N, C-alpha and C positions, 0 to 999 in steps of 0.2 A: 343240695346238701341236707342231711337230716338236721332238724332244728334241735339244738341242745337246750336244755332248760336253763333259763336265766334265774339268778338269785337276786334278792334286794341289794342295792348298792348303798354304801355309806359315803355319799358324795363329799360331805364336809370332811370326814376323816381322811378320805383318799386325797383330797386336795392338800390338806395340811401335811400329810405324810410324804407325799411326792415333793412338796416344797422343802421339807427338812432333809430328805435324802439327797435331793439335788444339791443343796448347799453343802452337805457333808461329803458326798462322793464325787461331785463335779462331773467330769466326762464319763465316770463309771456308773452314772445313773442316766439312762437314756429314755426319752419319751417320744422319739420319732415313730410315726405310724408303721413304717415297714419293719423296723426291728420288733415292735410290739406284736405285729402280725406273725412274724417268724416264731415268736415265743408262745403264741396260742396255737400254732399249727403243728400237727404231727402227721405221720404217714397214715392218715385215717380219713374216713368219709364224714366224720362228725363235724358239725359247723364250728368254725373258728370263733372262739371267745377270747378277745385280747385283753392282756393286763394293761394297767394304766402307766406303768413304768417298768423298766428292766434294770436291775442293779447287779454289778459284777464284783462280789466280795473277793478278797484275797486271803482271808484268815478266819478262823473260828470266831475271834473277837468281833470282826466286822459283821459276820452273820448274826451273832448275838445282838449287836447294836441294831441291825435292821429289824430283827424280830421284836426287840423291846419297843422300838418306835411304832411298829405296826400294832403291837399289843396295846400300847397306850391309847391309840386312836381307833382300835377295833377295825383294822384294815386287813384283808386277806393276804396271805403269803403263799406263793406257788413255786415250788422248787423246779429247776430246769437243768437237765444234764446235756444230752445231745439231741433230744427231740425225736427219738426213734420209737417211742411208745405208741400203742395202737388203739387205745380205748379212751382217748380224750383226757389223759392224765394231766397234761399241762395247760388245759383250758382254764380260763379265769371267769367263771360264770357270774361272779359278783365283782368283777374287776379286781384291782389290788396290785401287788408288787410281785413280779417274777424275779426270783433269785437265781441268777445264772452262775453255775459253779465251774465254768470252763477255765477260769483263772486259778482255781484251787486244784491244780493238777500235779502236785508233787508226790513223789514216792518217798516217804519220810524215813522208813527203816525196812531193812530186809534182814531177817534172822535165819540164815541158811540152815544152821544146825537145828533150829526148831521148826523148820518148814512153815514159816509164817512171815507176813510183812504188814506194815502199817502205811496206809495211803490216804490221800485226800480224795473226796468224792468225784472230782472232775477227771481223774485218771481214767483212761479208756482201757478196755480189755486188751487191744493190740499193743498199746503203749506199755502196759505192764509186762506182757509176755516178751516183748522186745528187750526190755530192761533186764528181765530175769534170765534170759537165754544163756548168757555167758556164765551164769552160776549153776547151770544144769537144772534149773527149776522152771515150772510153769504153773499158771493158774488155769484150771481145766474148764471152767464154765464158759460156754460158747453159744450165745443166743443167735449168732449169725451176723447181726449188725455190730459195728464197732461202737457199742454203747458205752456210756460212762459206768464205772463201777458203782457210783452212788445211785444211779437210776436202776441198775440191775439189783442192788440191794432193796431198793424201794418197791420194786414190782415182784420180788422173789423170783427172779429170772432163772431159767435153766438152759435148755438148748440141746445140742447134738450129743454132748458128752454125759448128760445126766444119768443115763442108764448105768454108768460105771462110777461116776464121781459125785452123784447127787446134784441137788439144786443149790441156789444161793444160801438157803437156810442151813445147809449142811457144811458150808464153807466159810461162814462168817463167825469169827471167834468173839469179837467185841466191836462196839461202836462208840463214837463220841457224838452226842446229839444235842442240838440246841432245842430246848423245849418251848412250848407256846408262850411262856412268860419271859423267854430270853435266857433262862438259866442253862448252863452247860453241864451235862452229865456224861459219865462213862457207864456203859451197861454191864461190863465184865472186864476180865483181864486177858492175858495171853495164854492162860492155862488151857490145855486141850480138853479138859472137862471140869465141871463144877456142879455142886449141888447147893450152892449158896443163894438162897432167896428166889424170888420170882425171876423168870427168864425174860428180862427186859430186852435182851438182844433179839430173841425170836419175835417178841411183840413188835419191834420196830421193823424187822425184815418183812417186807410185803405190805407195810402200812401206807405206802404211796404218798408220803409227805403229809398225811393227815394227823399225825401225832407229834411230829417234830422234824427238824432239818438235820440230816446226817452230815457231819463235817470231818470225821475220820473213820476209817474202816480197818479193822485187823482181820486179815484173810488167811485161811489155811492154804498152803501151797503143796505141790506135788513135784517129785523128781521126774525129769524127762525120761521116758522109758528107754531101755537099751535098744529096743527094736519096735518099729511101727509098721504094720501091714494094712493095706486097704484091699477091699474086695467088692465086686459087684456081681449081681446075678439077676436075670430076668425071670419072670413068672407068667404063667398063662392067665392069671386073674389076681385081683387084689386079695381075694379070700385065700388063695394059695400062698401068697407072699406073707400074709398075716399069720397063717398057720405055721409057716416056717419060723417066723419071729417067736411065736409062743413056744415052739419046740426048742428053739435055741436057748431061750431064757430058762425053760424048765430043765434042760440038760446042764445048766450051770456054766455055759460058755461065757467067760468074762469079757464080753464085747465092750469096747469103749464107745462105739457109736453103731447104731443100726437104724437106718433111715429109709423110709418108704417114699417113692414117687409113683403116682398112678400114671396111666398111659398118657393123659393130657399133659402132665408135668414133664414127662420124658420128651414128648414132642416139643414142648416149649424150650427145654434145656438143649435139645439138639440144635434148634434154630439159633438160640441166643449164644450158646457157648461153643458152637461149632463142633458138636459131638456127633457120633454115628451109632447111637445106641438103639437096639430094637425098641419100637414104640409100644411096649407092653409094660405092665407094672414092674418096678425095679426096686431092689434093695441095695443100698450102699452100706458097707460095713467098715469098721476100723478096729484093729486088734493091737493092744499094747502089751509088752512083756519082753521076755528074752528072745534071742534069735530063734531058738527051737520052739519056744512057747507060741509065738505068733503064727508059725507054720502049722503047728498042731491045731490051734484054734481055727485057722482058715480051713484046714482039711475037715475038721469036725463039722463046721457050718456047711461046707460043700456037700458032705454026705446027707445032712438034713435037708438041704435045698433040693437035692435029687429026689428025695421021697415025695416032695410036693410039686414035682414037675419043673423045677428050676432048670434053666438052660443058660449057656453062655457064661458060666461061672469063671471069673478071672480074679486072681489075687496078685498084688504087687507090693514090693518094698521100695520101689523107686520114688524118691521124694517128688520129682517133677510130675510123675503120673498121678501120685496121691493128691498133690496140690491142685492139679487140673480138675480132678473129679470133685473134690470138696469145694473148690471155688464155684463150680457149676451148681452145687447144692446151695451154697450161700447166696447165689444170684437168682434163686428161684422166684423171689417176689417180683423182680423186674422182668425176668424171663417170661413169666406167665402173662404179663401184660401184652406180650407180643401175640398171644392167642386172639386178642380182640383190641387192636390198636385204637387208642382214644378212650378206652374204658378205664374205670378206676376199680382197683381191687378192694373188696371189703374183707380184710383178713380177720379170721376168727379161729379160735382154737378151743378144743375140749380135751379132757383126759378121762379115760375109762379103764376099768380093770382089764388086765391083759386077756383074761378069758373071754371078754366081750368085745375085744378089739375088732376081730374079723367081721362080725355081724354089723357093728356100728359103722365101720368104714364103708362096707358094701351098701348099707342103708343110706348113708350120706350121699354116695354117688348116685344111687337110684332116685333119691328125693330131688337132687339137683336136676337130673334129667327130666323128671316129672314136671318140674317148675319151669323148664326151658332155660336153665342157667348154665353158662359155661363156668364150671367151678372145679379147677384142679385141686387135687389133694396131695399134701406131703405130710410127713409126720416123723416125730422122734418115737417111733413105734415100740422101742424097747421098753418104754415105761407107759405105753398106752396113750400117748399124747399125739393128736393129729390136728392138722390145720386145713381149713377149706378157704378158698379164695374166689368167691363169686365175683365175676367181672361185670360191672354195671355202668350204665350211663347215669352219672349222679345228677344230671339235669332232667331225668325222666322219673317222675313220681311213681309211675307204675313199676318200673324196674327196682326202684328203691324199696317199695312195699314188698315186692316179691323176694328180694334179697333178705329183707328183715324177717319175712315169714320163714325163710330157710334157716336163718341164724337162730330164731326163736325155737323152731322145731329141733335143730341140732342140739341146742343147750338143754331142752326138755328131754331129748333122747339120752344124753349123757347122764343127766340127773336121775332118770328113770332106771338106769342100770347101775346105780350107786357110784357114778363117776362125778366129775366136777365141770362146771361151766367154763373154767379156764385152767389150763395146766401151767401156763407161764405168761400169758399176756397181762394178767391182772384184771382188776374190776373197773377202775376209773369211772367214767360216765356210762360207757356202752354196755357193761355187764351188770349194772346194779339191779335191774329187775330179776335177773336169774339168781343172784346171790341170795335174795330173800327166799326164792323157791328152794334153793339147795339147803340152806341152813335153818330156815324157819325161826323158832323162838330164840335160837342162839344169837340172832341179830340184835335182840334187846340188850344183850350183854356187851356186844361190840359197841352199840350206841352208848351204853353206860360208860365204857372205857373212854370213848371219844369225848363225851361230855365232862368226865372227871378231869381229863388232862387238858382239854381245850374248850373250856366253858363258853368262850365267845365265838367258837367255830371259825377261827381265822386261818387255820392250817389247811390249805388246799381244800376249801369247802366244795361240796357237791360231788365228792368222790367217795366210793365205798358205802358210807352210811349218810 
């Protein structure tokens, strides 16, 4: 495993704080090794750095009490949702208290007429959409994993629907946040727009728990479309598929999803999800709108695909067929591990301007081959975001070094074409070196904000800055 950097521990403060929290929360403050290891672990290759205790609050007031206690004794606070993050976000490099939000999972208000809702951070994406379905509403952001909405806000998540509905930053109206001194603030109201003061909501979205702990979220909702159609189309090369994506976006086709699987990924999906797709690069698409609208959108894409050598184009409005196709896409992380049983996937993502997408995806595939890596590529390519998954033996230092060389090269490539080192995974511990390369002097101002709000550096230390 890669050695994550440890930070100095405040042993006296930690011991005192754990004692206070155990007395206050009883069984809801756990110190067993296994549960602490679970809260330092994510689906990542980064070394596990465990907290000293895990506390399960049930209200904003309890979160505030935890933070005030930690602030008084200068002890780190690390928020935890479902543990699906990928860049070491929930590690505790200086020890401290993991605040697990799974018991704060209430849907507090739904304002159907205003297309918004208010929830606690432990509510998961699937839980919310199940609750909303009977009201004809849904929340569109879909990162694949059944992540908590608090975690999705904290990492500025996006996913398969972002090409049409935007990312978390576009779908959060307001937040309730416990600040580093324990004070509770609201960043905004339910108004759909505002020009009142600094935009604290956007500051908190994507801050990865380094500026405060989110305890309530006001989300923008969408009406369930009248009709939904899905389509798939195979291509002779990744370049041809990406050219078709660019043309589709430039034509203004309002695709809801447009996903790329390279040949390796299709092979993995066939084996894992029992499909029979041609093992060449594949685009999966979804269209939302009226009955006539989704047919027209699918036909327009079919014509574009034909220009770039697309074959096997098929569209369907069958719910069963659509779900089977998209479940296979969501299972890609686990499916790809079947390409090399026993290996661990080092999942990484970048995002580039659409006009540079084809060359960057092709370059990434060529670089992986050059380094001898099995590295399937999938992507939310409608907005230029793609993922590589080098499969490595994490007990082999040479393989780890090769994978890290590839990840470093990929991030440098994205930055060199005016892209970003992460489209949706976030920075955490794993992407910190590339953030400095990407933003340069702007990092001084990020550090100044962090120091002003959290002068004792207790909020998820060792992440972002």
